[in-house]
PyMOL Python script that loads the backbone (N, CA, C, O; Angstrom):
from pymol import cmd

cmd.read_pdbstr("""\
ATOM      1  N   MET A   1     -11.207  -6.998   7.993  1.00  0.00           N
ATOM      2  CA  MET A   1     -10.262  -5.322   7.245  1.00  0.00           C
ATOM      3  C   MET A   1     -11.773  -5.017   7.362  1.00  0.00           C
ATOM      4  O   MET A   1     -12.306  -6.065   6.999  1.00  0.00           O
ATOM      5  N   ALA A   2     -12.820  -4.058   7.705  1.00  0.00           N
ATOM      6  CA  ALA A   2     -14.141  -3.507   7.447  1.00  0.00           C
ATOM      7  C   ALA A   2     -14.035  -2.013   7.063  1.00  0.00           C
ATOM      8  O   ALA A   2     -13.565  -1.031   7.638  1.00  0.00           O
ATOM      9  N   SER A   3     -14.623  -2.202   5.923  1.00  0.00           N
ATOM     10  CA  SER A   3     -14.670  -0.384   5.376  1.00  0.00           C
ATOM     11  C   SER A   3     -15.734  -0.075   5.204  1.00  0.00           C
ATOM     12  O   SER A   3     -16.515  -0.792   4.577  1.00  0.00           O
ATOM     13  N   PHE A   4     -16.117   1.265   5.794  1.00  0.00           N
ATOM     14  CA  PHE A   4     -17.054   2.195   5.614  1.00  0.00           C
ATOM     15  C   PHE A   4     -16.888   3.615   4.810  1.00  0.00           C
ATOM     16  O   PHE A   4     -15.843   4.264   4.852  1.00  0.00           O
ATOM     17  N   VAL A   5     -17.804   3.931   4.228  1.00  0.00           N
ATOM     18  CA  VAL A   5     -17.875   4.757   3.265  1.00  0.00           C
ATOM     19  C   VAL A   5     -18.730   5.938   3.091  1.00  0.00           C
ATOM     20  O   VAL A   5     -19.378   5.875   2.046  1.00  0.00           O
ATOM     21  N   CYS A   6     -18.854   6.584   3.519  1.00  0.00           N
ATOM     22  CA  CYS A   6     -19.720   8.279   4.014  1.00  0.00           C
ATOM     23  C   CYS A   6     -19.407   9.042   3.350  1.00  0.00           C
ATOM     24  O   CYS A   6     -18.207   9.311   3.289  1.00  0.00           O
ATOM     25  N   ARG A   7     -20.842  10.094   2.140  1.00  0.00           N
ATOM     26  CA  ARG A   7     -19.594  11.256   1.405  1.00  0.00           C
ATOM     27  C   ARG A   7     -20.230  11.996   2.306  1.00  0.00           C
ATOM     28  O   ARG A   7     -21.020  11.535   3.129  1.00  0.00           O
ATOM     29  N   ARG A   8     -19.829  13.526   2.166  1.00  0.00           N
ATOM     30  CA  ARG A   8     -20.521  14.698   2.875  1.00  0.00           C
ATOM     31  C   ARG A   8     -20.315  15.643   1.947  1.00  0.00           C
ATOM     32  O   ARG A   8     -19.322  15.535   1.227  1.00  0.00           O
ATOM     33  N   SER A   9     -21.003  16.491   1.823  1.00  0.00           N
ATOM     34  CA  SER A   9     -20.484  17.349   0.832  1.00  0.00           C
ATOM     35  C   SER A   9     -19.478  18.715   1.443  1.00  0.00           C
ATOM     36  O   SER A   9     -19.070  18.939   2.582  1.00  0.00           O
ATOM     37  N   ARG A  10     -19.312  19.418   0.253  1.00  0.00           N
ATOM     38  CA  ARG A  10     -18.307  20.239   1.131  1.00  0.00           C
ATOM     39  C   ARG A  10     -18.327  21.717   0.768  1.00  0.00           C
ATOM     40  O   ARG A  10     -17.372  22.415   0.428  1.00  0.00           O
ATOM     41  N   ASP A  11     -19.692  22.076   0.918  1.00  0.00           N
ATOM     42  CA  ASP A  11     -19.992  23.288   0.655  1.00  0.00           C
ATOM     43  C   ASP A  11     -20.233  24.109   2.439  1.00  0.00           C
ATOM     44  O   ASP A  11     -20.929  25.066   2.775  1.00  0.00           O
ATOM     45  N   GLY A  12     -19.166  23.066   3.370  1.00  0.00           N
ATOM     46  CA  GLY A  12     -19.009  23.730   4.513  1.00  0.00           C
ATOM     47  C   GLY A  12     -20.385  23.532   5.759  1.00  0.00           C
ATOM     48  O   GLY A  12     -20.052  23.482   6.943  1.00  0.00           O
ATOM     49  N   ALA A  13     -21.688  23.445   5.438  1.00  0.00           N
ATOM     50  CA  ALA A  13     -23.070  23.016   6.092  1.00  0.00           C
ATOM     51  C   ALA A  13     -22.618  21.679   6.858  1.00  0.00           C
ATOM     52  O   ALA A  13     -23.073  21.367   7.959  1.00  0.00           O
ATOM     53  N   VAL A  14     -21.775  21.010   6.228  1.00  0.00           N
ATOM     54  CA  VAL A  14     -21.997  19.835   7.150  1.00  0.00           C
ATOM     55  C   VAL A  14     -20.443  19.601   7.554  1.00  0.00           C
ATOM     56  O   VAL A  14     -19.441  19.673   6.842  1.00  0.00           O
ATOM     57  N   LEU A  15     -20.556  19.337   8.747  1.00  0.00           N
ATOM     58  CA  LEU A  15     -19.005  18.837   9.565  1.00  0.00           C
ATOM     59  C   LEU A  15     -18.662  17.617   9.528  1.00  0.00           C
ATOM     60  O   LEU A  15     -19.307  16.571   9.452  1.00  0.00           O
ATOM     61  N   ASP A  16     -17.454  17.883   9.597  1.00  0.00           N
ATOM     62  CA  ASP A  16     -16.904  15.954   9.253  1.00  0.00           C
ATOM     63  C   ASP A  16     -17.023  15.348  10.206  1.00  0.00           C
ATOM     64  O   ASP A  16     -16.577  15.678  11.305  1.00  0.00           O
ATOM     65  N   PRO A  17     -17.647  14.353   9.957  1.00  0.00           N
ATOM     66  CA  PRO A  17     -18.003  13.050  11.352  1.00  0.00           C
ATOM     67  C   PRO A  17     -17.251  12.599  11.163  1.00  0.00           C
ATOM     68  O   PRO A  17     -17.826  11.769  10.458  1.00  0.00           O
ATOM     69  N   SER A  18     -15.853  12.176  11.111  1.00  0.00           N
ATOM     70  CA  SER A  18     -14.841  11.247  11.098  1.00  0.00           C
ATOM     71  C   SER A  18     -14.575  11.294  12.335  1.00  0.00           C
ATOM     72  O   SER A  18     -14.473  10.102  12.628  1.00  0.00           O
ATOM     73  N   LYS A  19     -14.324  12.118  13.620  1.00  0.00           N
ATOM     74  CA  LYS A  19     -14.398  11.129  15.310  1.00  0.00           C
ATOM     75  C   LYS A  19     -15.444  10.798  15.587  1.00  0.00           C
ATOM     76  O   LYS A  19     -15.445   9.667  16.073  1.00  0.00           O
ATOM     77  N   ALA A  20     -16.704  11.400  15.492  1.00  0.00           N
ATOM     78  CA  ALA A  20     -17.901  10.801  16.254  1.00  0.00           C
ATOM     79  C   ALA A  20     -18.227   9.265  15.450  1.00  0.00           C
ATOM     80  O   ALA A  20     -18.429   8.154  15.941  1.00  0.00           O
ATOM     81  N   LEU A  21     -18.188   9.659  14.205  1.00  0.00           N
ATOM     82  CA  LEU A  21     -18.056   7.994  13.586  1.00  0.00           C
ATOM     83  C   LEU A  21     -17.220   6.874  13.958  1.00  0.00           C
ATOM     84  O   LEU A  21     -17.560   5.696  14.069  1.00  0.00           O
ATOM     85  N   THR A  22     -16.363   7.266  14.091  1.00  0.00           N
ATOM     86  CA  THR A  22     -14.691   6.627  15.081  1.00  0.00           C
ATOM     87  C   THR A  22     -15.374   6.191  16.281  1.00  0.00           C
ATOM     88  O   THR A  22     -15.306   5.040  16.714  1.00  0.00           O
ATOM     89  N   ASP A  23     -15.987   7.065  16.770  1.00  0.00           N
ATOM     90  CA  ASP A  23     -16.092   6.876  18.173  1.00  0.00           C
ATOM     91  C   ASP A  23     -17.386   5.427  18.196  1.00  0.00           C
ATOM     92  O   ASP A  23     -17.515   4.368  18.810  1.00  0.00           O
ATOM     93  N   LEU A  24     -18.302   6.353  16.904  1.00  0.00           N
ATOM     94  CA  LEU A  24     -19.576   4.888  17.407  1.00  0.00           C
ATOM     95  C   LEU A  24     -19.090   3.356  16.633  1.00  0.00           C
ATOM     96  O   LEU A  24     -19.548   2.248  16.909  1.00  0.00           O
ATOM     97  N   VAL A  25     -18.368   3.573  15.927  1.00  0.00           N
ATOM     98  CA  VAL A  25     -17.651   2.049  15.536  1.00  0.00           C
ATOM     99  C   VAL A  25     -16.938   1.421  16.459  1.00  0.00           C
ATOM    100  O   VAL A  25     -17.240   0.260  16.735  1.00  0.00           O
ATOM    101  N   ARG A  26     -15.854   2.066  17.115  1.00  0.00           N
ATOM    102  CA  ARG A  26     -15.162   1.434  18.587  1.00  0.00           C
ATOM    103  C   ARG A  26     -16.202   1.208  19.552  1.00  0.00           C
ATOM    104  O   ARG A  26     -16.114   0.179  20.221  1.00  0.00           O
ATOM    105  N   ALA A  27     -17.326   2.107  19.778  1.00  0.00           N
ATOM    106  CA  ALA A  27     -18.096   1.135  20.561  1.00  0.00           C
ATOM    107  C   ALA A  27     -19.059   0.110  20.559  1.00  0.00           C
ATOM    108  O   ALA A  27     -19.531  -0.658  21.397  1.00  0.00           O
ATOM    109  N   ALA A  28     -19.261   0.420  18.896  1.00  0.00           N
ATOM    110  CA  ALA A  28     -20.462  -0.935  18.299  1.00  0.00           C
ATOM    111  C   ALA A  28     -19.287  -2.383  18.077  1.00  0.00           C
ATOM    112  O   ALA A  28     -19.646  -3.546  18.262  1.00  0.00           O
ATOM    113  N   LEU A  29     -18.204  -2.072  17.751  1.00  0.00           N
ATOM    114  CA  LEU A  29     -17.720  -3.516  17.672  1.00  0.00           C
ATOM    115  C   LEU A  29     -16.843  -3.580  19.254  1.00  0.00           C
ATOM    116  O   LEU A  29     -16.368  -4.700  19.438  1.00  0.00           O
ATOM    117  N   HIS A  30     -16.667  -2.959  19.966  1.00  0.00           N
ATOM    118  CA  HIS A  30     -16.223  -3.062  21.027  1.00  0.00           C
ATOM    119  C   HIS A  30     -14.327  -3.600  20.891  1.00  0.00           C
ATOM    120  O   HIS A  30     -13.679  -4.411  21.553  1.00  0.00           O
ATOM    121  N   LEU A  31     -14.050  -2.948  20.045  1.00  0.00           N
ATOM    122  CA  LEU A  31     -12.341  -3.333  19.838  1.00  0.00           C
ATOM    123  C   LEU A  31     -11.489  -3.036  20.629  1.00  0.00           C
ATOM    124  O   LEU A  31     -11.384  -1.963  21.222  1.00  0.00           O
ATOM    125  N   ASP A  32     -10.760  -4.031  20.707  1.00  0.00           N
ATOM    126  CA  ASP A  32      -9.476  -3.741  21.968  1.00  0.00           C
ATOM    127  C   ASP A  32      -8.492  -3.137  21.016  1.00  0.00           C
ATOM    128  O   ASP A  32      -8.600  -2.730  19.859  1.00  0.00           O
ATOM    129  N   GLN A  33      -7.489  -3.209  21.872  1.00  0.00           N
ATOM    130  CA  GLN A  33      -6.265  -2.709  22.062  1.00  0.00           C
ATOM    131  C   GLN A  33      -5.416  -2.854  20.936  1.00  0.00           C
ATOM    132  O   GLN A  33      -4.815  -1.883  20.478  1.00  0.00           O
ATOM    133  N   GLY A  34      -5.281  -4.434  20.268  1.00  0.00           N
ATOM    134  CA  GLY A  34      -5.160  -4.954  18.638  1.00  0.00           C
ATOM    135  C   GLY A  34      -5.372  -4.339  18.096  1.00  0.00           C
ATOM    136  O   GLY A  34      -4.372  -4.040  17.443  1.00  0.00           O
ATOM    137  N   CYS A  35      -6.528  -3.552  17.713  1.00  0.00           N
ATOM    138  CA  CYS A  35      -7.131  -3.346  16.972  1.00  0.00           C
ATOM    139  C   CYS A  35      -6.749  -2.288  15.908  1.00  0.00           C
ATOM    140  O   CYS A  35      -5.537  -2.181  16.089  1.00  0.00           O
ATOM    141  N   GLN A  36      -7.103  -1.385  14.832  1.00  0.00           N
ATOM    142  CA  GLN A  36      -6.267  -0.237  14.400  1.00  0.00           C
ATOM    143  C   GLN A  36      -7.578  -0.019  13.857  1.00  0.00           C
ATOM    144  O   GLN A  36      -8.484  -0.829  13.660  1.00  0.00           O
ATOM    145  N   ILE A  37      -7.489   1.884  13.540  1.00  0.00           N
ATOM    146  CA  ILE A  37      -8.947   1.967  12.656  1.00  0.00           C
ATOM    147  C   ILE A  37      -8.236   3.345  11.734  1.00  0.00           C
ATOM    148  O   ILE A  37      -7.464   4.192  12.184  1.00  0.00           O
ATOM    149  N   ALA A  38      -8.505   3.293  11.037  1.00  0.00           N
ATOM    150  CA  ALA A  38      -7.653   4.536   9.578  1.00  0.00           C
ATOM    151  C   ALA A  38      -8.446   5.058   9.118  1.00  0.00           C
ATOM    152  O   ALA A  38      -9.317   4.284   8.721  1.00  0.00           O
ATOM    153  N   ILE A  39      -8.714   6.427   8.868  1.00  0.00           N
ATOM    154  CA  ILE A  39      -9.476   7.478   8.427  1.00  0.00           C
ATOM    155  C   ILE A  39      -8.877   8.018   7.250  1.00  0.00           C
ATOM    156  O   ILE A  39      -7.828   8.646   7.393  1.00  0.00           O
ATOM    157  N   MET A  40      -9.431   7.861   5.963  1.00  0.00           N
ATOM    158  CA  MET A  40      -8.826   8.846   4.454  1.00  0.00           C
ATOM    159  C   MET A  40     -10.310   9.092   3.785  1.00  0.00           C
ATOM    160  O   MET A  40     -11.381   8.500   3.656  1.00  0.00           O
ATOM    161  N   GLN A  41      -9.606  10.510   3.397  1.00  0.00           N
ATOM    162  CA  GLN A  41     -10.849  11.441   2.656  1.00  0.00           C
ATOM    163  C   GLN A  41     -10.080  11.542   1.455  1.00  0.00           C
ATOM    164  O   GLN A  41      -8.870  11.337   1.355  1.00  0.00           O
ATOM    165  N   MET A  42     -11.010  11.929   0.401  1.00  0.00           N
ATOM    166  CA  MET A  42     -10.259  12.308  -1.136  1.00  0.00           C
ATOM    167  C   MET A  42     -12.132  12.381  -1.458  1.00  0.00           C
ATOM    168  O   MET A  42     -13.174  12.177  -0.835  1.00  0.00           O
ATOM    169  N   GLN A  43     -11.642  12.854  -2.990  1.00  0.00           N
ATOM    170  CA  GLN A  43     -12.477  13.099  -3.754  1.00  0.00           C
ATOM    171  C   GLN A  43     -13.165  12.038  -4.119  1.00  0.00           C
ATOM    172  O   GLN A  43     -12.597  10.946  -4.119  1.00  0.00           O
ATOM    173  N   CYS A  44     -14.597  12.155  -4.521  1.00  0.00           N
ATOM    174  CA  CYS A  44     -15.365  11.180  -5.036  1.00  0.00           C
ATOM    175  C   CYS A  44     -14.785  10.060  -6.039  1.00  0.00           C
ATOM    176  O   CYS A  44     -14.783   8.857  -5.779  1.00  0.00           O
ATOM    177  N   GLY A  45     -14.391  10.525  -6.992  1.00  0.00           N
ATOM    178  CA  GLY A  45     -14.038  10.411  -8.057  1.00  0.00           C
ATOM    179  C   GLY A  45     -14.611   8.969  -9.237  1.00  0.00           C
ATOM    180  O   GLY A  45     -14.095   8.534 -10.266  1.00  0.00           O
ATOM    181  N   SER A  46     -16.240   8.453  -8.268  1.00  0.00           N
ATOM    182  CA  SER A  46     -16.840   7.624  -9.061  1.00  0.00           C
ATOM    183  C   SER A  46     -18.020   7.820  -9.514  1.00  0.00           C
ATOM    184  O   SER A  46     -18.626   6.771  -9.738  1.00  0.00           O
ATOM    185  N   CYS A  47     -18.782   9.110  -9.814  1.00  0.00           N
ATOM    186  CA  CYS A  47     -19.483   9.509 -10.266  1.00  0.00           C
ATOM    187  C   CYS A  47     -19.195  10.083 -12.107  1.00  0.00           C
ATOM    188  O   CYS A  47     -19.920   9.906 -13.086  1.00  0.00           O
ATOM    189  N   GLY A  48     -17.522  10.968 -11.968  1.00  0.00           N
ATOM    190  CA  GLY A  48     -17.192  11.480 -13.202  1.00  0.00           C
ATOM    191  C   GLY A  48     -17.265  12.493 -13.865  1.00  0.00           C
ATOM    192  O   GLY A  48     -17.001  12.798 -15.028  1.00  0.00           O
ATOM    193  N   ASP A  49     -17.864  13.252 -12.536  1.00  0.00           N
ATOM    194  CA  ASP A  49     -18.216  14.922 -12.874  1.00  0.00           C
ATOM    195  C   ASP A  49     -17.377  15.409 -12.162  1.00  0.00           C
ATOM    196  O   ASP A  49     -17.424  15.437 -10.932  1.00  0.00           O
ATOM    197  N   PRO A  50     -16.260  15.978 -13.059  1.00  0.00           N
ATOM    198  CA  PRO A  50     -15.003  17.212 -12.552  1.00  0.00           C
ATOM    199  C   PRO A  50     -14.800  17.471 -11.792  1.00  0.00           C
ATOM    200  O   PRO A  50     -13.842  17.372 -11.025  1.00  0.00           O
ATOM    201  N   ASP A  51     -16.473  18.250 -11.835  1.00  0.00           N
ATOM    202  CA  ASP A  51     -17.261  19.114 -10.867  1.00  0.00           C
ATOM    203  C   ASP A  51     -17.634  18.899  -9.406  1.00  0.00           C
ATOM    204  O   ASP A  51     -17.797  19.797  -8.580  1.00  0.00           O
ATOM    205  N   CYS A  52     -17.739  17.689  -9.214  1.00  0.00           N
ATOM    206  CA  CYS A  52     -17.994  17.305  -8.128  1.00  0.00           C
ATOM    207  C   CYS A  52     -17.746  18.021  -6.777  1.00  0.00           C
ATOM    208  O   CYS A  52     -16.759  18.724  -6.557  1.00  0.00           O
ATOM    209  N   SER A  53     -18.910  17.727  -5.746  1.00  0.00           N
ATOM    210  CA  SER A  53     -18.015  18.306  -4.659  1.00  0.00           C
ATOM    211  C   SER A  53     -18.343  17.347  -3.536  1.00  0.00           C
ATOM    212  O   SER A  53     -17.914  17.367  -2.382  1.00  0.00           O
ATOM    213  N   GLU A  54     -19.178  16.514  -4.098  1.00  0.00           N
ATOM    214  CA  GLU A  54     -18.440  15.433  -2.581  1.00  0.00           C
ATOM    215  C   GLU A  54     -16.919  14.510  -2.255  1.00  0.00           C
ATOM    216  O   GLU A  54     -16.238  13.904  -3.082  1.00  0.00           O
ATOM    217  N   ILE A  55     -16.715  14.635  -0.951  1.00  0.00           N
ATOM    218  CA  ILE A  55     -15.661  13.949  -1.027  1.00  0.00           C
ATOM    219  C   ILE A  55     -15.547  12.379  -0.030  1.00  0.00           C
ATOM    220  O   ILE A  55     -15.655  12.418   1.196  1.00  0.00           O
ATOM    221  N   GLU A  56     -15.428  11.692  -0.430  1.00  0.00           N
ATOM    222  CA  GLU A  56     -15.177  10.541   0.668  1.00  0.00           C
ATOM    223  C   GLU A  56     -14.572  10.280   1.922  1.00  0.00           C
ATOM    224  O   GLU A  56     -13.441  10.496   2.358  1.00  0.00           O
ATOM    225  N   SER A  57     -15.543   9.790   2.374  1.00  0.00           N
ATOM    226  CA  SER A  57     -14.683   9.271   4.181  1.00  0.00           C
ATOM    227  C   SER A  57     -14.389   7.985   4.231  1.00  0.00           C
ATOM    228  O   SER A  57     -15.146   7.311   4.930  1.00  0.00           O
ATOM    229  N   ILE A  58     -13.308   7.304   3.572  1.00  0.00           N
ATOM    230  CA  ILE A  58     -13.506   5.729   4.164  1.00  0.00           C
ATOM    231  C   ILE A  58     -12.609   5.912   5.394  1.00  0.00           C
ATOM    232  O   ILE A  58     -11.685   6.696   5.610  1.00  0.00           O
ATOM    233  N   ILE A  59     -13.334   4.657   6.351  1.00  0.00           N
ATOM    234  CA  ILE A  59     -12.652   4.349   8.119  1.00  0.00           C
ATOM    235  C   ILE A  59     -12.485   3.182   7.655  1.00  0.00           C
ATOM    236  O   ILE A  59     -13.476   2.641   7.164  1.00  0.00           O
ATOM    237  N   GLN A  60     -11.301   2.510   7.670  1.00  0.00           N
ATOM    238  CA  GLN A  60     -11.138   1.232   7.643  1.00  0.00           C
ATOM    239  C   GLN A  60     -10.803   0.920   9.179  1.00  0.00           C
ATOM    240  O   GLN A  60     -10.463   1.773   9.998  1.00  0.00           O
ATOM    241  N   ILE A  61     -10.978  -0.633   9.461  1.00  0.00           N
ATOM    242  CA  ILE A  61     -10.854  -1.259  10.652  1.00  0.00           C
ATOM    243  C   ILE A  61     -10.389  -2.849  10.722  1.00  0.00           C
ATOM    244  O   ILE A  61     -10.873  -3.960  10.505  1.00  0.00           O
ATOM    245  N   ASP A  62      -9.398  -2.376  11.073  1.00  0.00           N
ATOM    246  CA  ASP A  62      -8.540  -3.812  11.608  1.00  0.00           C
ATOM    247  C   ASP A  62      -8.589  -4.643  12.664  1.00  0.00           C
ATOM    248  O   ASP A  62      -7.864  -4.670  13.659  1.00  0.00           O
ATOM    249  N   ALA A  63      -9.831  -5.559  12.259  1.00  0.00           N
ATOM    250  CA  ALA A  63      -9.915  -6.287  13.688  1.00  0.00           C
ATOM    251  C   ALA A  63      -8.889  -7.443  14.083  1.00  0.00           C
ATOM    252  O   ALA A  63      -9.047  -8.078  15.126  1.00  0.00           O
ATOM    253  N   GLY A  64      -7.704  -7.720  13.103  1.00  0.00           N
ATOM    254  CA  GLY A  64      -7.081  -8.795  13.710  1.00  0.00           C
ATOM    255  C   GLY A  64      -7.375 -10.152  13.101  1.00  0.00           C
ATOM    256  O   GLY A  64      -7.666 -10.403  11.932  1.00  0.00           O
ATOM    257  N   ALA A  65      -7.266 -10.816  13.928  1.00  0.00           N
ATOM    258  CA  ALA A  65      -7.586 -12.238  13.750  1.00  0.00           C
ATOM    259  C   ALA A  65      -8.193 -12.733  12.644  1.00  0.00           C
ATOM    260  O   ALA A  65      -7.485 -13.380  11.872  1.00  0.00           O
ATOM    261  N   ALA A  66      -9.264 -12.590  12.405  1.00  0.00           N
ATOM    262  CA  ALA A  66      -9.790 -13.516  10.895  1.00  0.00           C
ATOM    263  C   ALA A  66     -10.615 -11.954  10.129  1.00  0.00           C
ATOM    264  O   ALA A  66     -11.799 -11.617  10.106  1.00  0.00           O
ATOM    265  N   PRO A  67      -9.457 -11.339   9.616  1.00  0.00           N
ATOM    266  CA  PRO A  67     -10.249 -10.277   9.389  1.00  0.00           C
ATOM    267  C   PRO A  67     -10.989 -10.267   7.985  1.00  0.00           C
ATOM    268  O   PRO A  67     -10.510 -10.765   6.966  1.00  0.00           O
ATOM    269  N   ARG A  68     -12.416  -9.534   8.080  1.00  0.00           N
ATOM    270  CA  ARG A  68     -13.297  -9.662   6.379  1.00  0.00           C
ATOM    271  C   ARG A  68     -13.774  -8.309   6.431  1.00  0.00           C
ATOM    272  O   ARG A  68     -13.883  -7.567   7.407  1.00  0.00           O
ATOM    273  N   ARG A  69     -14.065  -8.090   5.118  1.00  0.00           N
ATOM    274  CA  ARG A  69     -13.922  -6.263   4.443  1.00  0.00           C
ATOM    275  C   ARG A  69     -15.086  -6.261   4.023  1.00  0.00           C
ATOM    276  O   ARG A  69     -15.638  -7.041   3.246  1.00  0.00           O
ATOM    277  N   LEU A  70     -15.489  -5.316   4.577  1.00  0.00           N
ATOM    278  CA  LEU A  70     -17.176  -4.764   4.178  1.00  0.00           C
ATOM    279  C   LEU A  70     -17.434  -3.404   3.967  1.00  0.00           C
ATOM    280  O   LEU A  70     -17.196  -2.557   4.828  1.00  0.00           O
ATOM    281  N   ARG A  71     -17.935  -3.135   2.802  1.00  0.00           N
ATOM    282  CA  ARG A  71     -17.850  -1.753   2.157  1.00  0.00           C
ATOM    283  C   ARG A  71     -19.001  -1.288   2.217  1.00  0.00           C
ATOM    284  O   ARG A  71     -19.650  -1.703   1.258  1.00  0.00           O
ATOM    285  N   ILE A  72     -19.764  -0.423   3.073  1.00  0.00           N
ATOM    286  CA  ILE A  72     -20.770  -0.055   2.684  1.00  0.00           C
ATOM    287  C   ILE A  72     -20.281   1.429   1.910  1.00  0.00           C
ATOM    288  O   ILE A  72     -19.351   2.214   2.090  1.00  0.00           O
ATOM    289  N   ALA A  73     -21.485   1.348   0.918  1.00  0.00           N
ATOM    290  CA  ALA A  73     -20.795   3.078   0.462  1.00  0.00           C
ATOM    291  C   ALA A  73     -22.555   3.643  -0.080  1.00  0.00           C
ATOM    292  O   ALA A  73     -23.368   3.307  -0.941  1.00  0.00           O
ATOM    293  N   LYS A  74     -22.491   4.351   0.682  1.00  0.00           N
ATOM    294  CA  LYS A  74     -23.909   5.502  -0.008  1.00  0.00           C
ATOM    295  C   LYS A  74     -23.697   6.848   0.348  1.00  0.00           C
ATOM    296  O   LYS A  74     -23.086   7.347   1.294  1.00  0.00           O
ATOM    297  N   ALA A  75     -24.563   7.527  -0.960  1.00  0.00           N
ATOM    298  CA  ALA A  75     -24.475   8.714  -0.459  1.00  0.00           C
ATOM    299  C   ALA A  75     -24.925   9.238   0.503  1.00  0.00           C
ATOM    300  O   ALA A  75     -26.129   9.003   0.395  1.00  0.00           O
ATOM    301  N   MET A  76     -24.782   9.802   1.393  1.00  0.00           N
ATOM    302  CA  MET A  76     -25.392  10.381   2.631  1.00  0.00           C
ATOM    303  C   MET A  76     -24.711  10.739   2.998  1.00  0.00           C
ATOM    304  O   MET A  76     -23.530  10.525   2.724  1.00  0.00           O
ATOM    305  N   ARG A  77     -25.415  11.897   4.284  1.00  0.00           N
ATOM    306  CA  ARG A  77     -24.453  12.716   5.493  1.00  0.00           C
ATOM    307  C   ARG A  77     -24.190  12.461   6.347  1.00  0.00           C
ATOM    308  O   ARG A  77     -23.514  13.193   7.070  1.00  0.00           O
ATOM    309  N   ARG A  78     -24.717  10.956   6.776  1.00  0.00           N
ATOM    310  CA  ARG A  78     -24.414  10.372   8.242  1.00  0.00           C
ATOM    311  C   ARG A  78     -24.022   9.149   7.776  1.00  0.00           C
ATOM    312  O   ARG A  78     -23.762   8.997   6.582  1.00  0.00           O
ATOM    313  N   ILE A  79     -23.938   8.159   8.655  1.00  0.00           N
ATOM    314  CA  ILE A  79     -23.963   6.869   8.773  1.00  0.00           C
ATOM    315  C   ILE A  79     -24.563   6.515  10.142  1.00  0.00           C
ATOM    316  O   ILE A  79     -23.867   6.762  11.127  1.00  0.00           O
ATOM    317  N   THR A  80     -25.942   5.889  10.342  1.00  0.00           N
ATOM    318  CA  THR A  80     -26.718   5.358  11.084  1.00  0.00           C
ATOM    319  C   THR A  80     -26.307   4.383  12.271  1.00  0.00           C
ATOM    320  O   THR A  80     -25.250   3.769  12.130  1.00  0.00           O
ATOM    321  N   ARG A  81     -26.932   4.219  13.244  1.00  0.00           N
ATOM    322  CA  ARG A  81     -26.503   2.892  13.715  1.00  0.00           C
ATOM    323  C   ARG A  81     -26.714   2.012  13.302  1.00  0.00           C
ATOM    324  O   ARG A  81     -25.967   1.124  13.712  1.00  0.00           O
ATOM    325  N   ALA A  82     -27.829   1.532  12.218  1.00  0.00           N
ATOM    326  CA  ALA A  82     -28.410   0.388  11.655  1.00  0.00           C
ATOM    327  C   ALA A  82     -27.058  -0.035  11.050  1.00  0.00           C
ATOM    328  O   ALA A  82     -26.711  -1.208  11.189  1.00  0.00           O
ATOM    329  N   ASP A  83     -26.144   0.973  10.283  1.00  0.00           N
ATOM    330  CA  ASP A  83     -25.571   0.838   9.354  1.00  0.00           C
ATOM    331  C   ASP A  83     -24.159   0.027  10.168  1.00  0.00           C
ATOM    332  O   ASP A  83     -23.603  -0.865   9.527  1.00  0.00           O
ATOM    333  N   VAL A  84     -23.659   0.356  11.488  1.00  0.00           N
ATOM    334  CA  VAL A  84     -22.291   0.030  12.333  1.00  0.00           C
ATOM    335  C   VAL A  84     -23.255  -1.039  12.853  1.00  0.00           C
ATOM    336  O   VAL A  84     -22.557  -1.869  13.435  1.00  0.00           O
ATOM    337  N   LEU A  85     -24.586  -1.404  12.906  1.00  0.00           N
ATOM    338  CA  LEU A  85     -25.151  -2.714  13.690  1.00  0.00           C
ATOM    339  C   LEU A  85     -25.193  -3.625  12.572  1.00  0.00           C
ATOM    340  O   LEU A  85     -25.278  -4.790  12.961  1.00  0.00           O
ATOM    341  N   MET A  86     -25.153  -3.455  10.895  1.00  0.00           N
ATOM    342  CA  MET A  86     -24.843  -4.369   9.760  1.00  0.00           C
ATOM    343  C   MET A  86     -23.436  -4.566  10.035  1.00  0.00           C
ATOM    344  O   MET A  86     -23.176  -5.660  10.538  1.00  0.00           O
ATOM    345  N   ALA A  87     -22.363  -3.702   9.812  1.00  0.00           N
ATOM    346  CA  ALA A  87     -20.909  -3.912   9.653  1.00  0.00           C
ATOM    347  C   ALA A  87     -20.877  -4.963  10.995  1.00  0.00           C
ATOM    348  O   ALA A  87     -20.235  -5.995  10.803  1.00  0.00           O
ATOM    349  N   GLN A  88     -21.468  -4.812  12.248  1.00  0.00           N
ATOM    350  CA  GLN A  88     -21.011  -5.877  13.249  1.00  0.00           C
ATOM    351  C   GLN A  88     -21.499  -7.222  13.048  1.00  0.00           C
ATOM    352  O   GLN A  88     -20.989  -8.138  13.693  1.00  0.00           O
ATOM    353  N   ALA A  89     -22.341  -7.421  12.304  1.00  0.00           N
ATOM    354  CA  ALA A  89     -23.357  -8.336  12.054  1.00  0.00           C
ATOM    355  C   ALA A  89     -22.158  -9.384  11.018  1.00  0.00           C
ATOM    356  O   ALA A  89     -22.060 -10.611  11.010  1.00  0.00           O
ATOM    357  N   ALA A  90     -21.517  -8.548  10.371  1.00  0.00           N
ATOM    358  CA  ALA A  90     -20.973  -8.906   9.050  1.00  0.00           C
ATOM    359  C   ALA A  90     -19.474  -9.772   9.283  1.00  0.00           C
ATOM    360  O   ALA A  90     -19.089 -10.853   8.837  1.00  0.00           O
ATOM    361  N   SER A  91     -18.790  -8.693  10.257  1.00  0.00           N
ATOM    362  CA  SER A  91     -17.548  -9.079  10.783  1.00  0.00           C
ATOM    363  C   SER A  91     -17.132 -10.126  11.912  1.00  0.00           C
ATOM    364  O   SER A  91     -16.003 -10.390  12.325  1.00  0.00           O
ATOM    365  N   ARG A  92     -18.671 -10.772  12.387  1.00  0.00           N
ATOM    366  CA  ARG A  92     -18.248 -11.921  13.043  1.00  0.00           C
ATOM    367  C   ARG A  92     -18.143 -12.999  12.328  1.00  0.00           C
ATOM    368  O   ARG A  92     -18.806 -13.363  11.357  1.00  0.00           O
ATOM    369  N   PRO A  93     -16.862 -13.718  13.117  1.00  0.00           N
ATOM    370  CA  PRO A  93     -16.927 -15.487  11.892  1.00  0.00           C
ATOM    371  C   PRO A  93     -17.757 -16.088  11.603  1.00  0.00           C
ATOM    372  O   PRO A  93     -17.586 -17.074  10.887  1.00  0.00           O
TER     373      PRO A  93
END
""", "prot")
cmd.dss("prot")
cmd.show_as("cartoon", "prot")
cmd.util.cbc("prot")
cmd.orient("prot")
């Protein structure tokens, strides 16, 4: 299981990156049909500020046989190809 966490503002200026990010992760990791990708979005909650306008997008990848958990947590607007390559390297047995 790999977990990617990105945050985006709820101000409406930033589009939800979930679909594009899922496609990028699927392509980068060459996932087969047995793999599953789940996307969850929730309030940040980590900063303790009740007026926080950040939303966490968590993308979990269950790669099957030897799952490893990776969490990339960044306060950022997008996840870059470098992040995906880091995840790919960490998910190899």
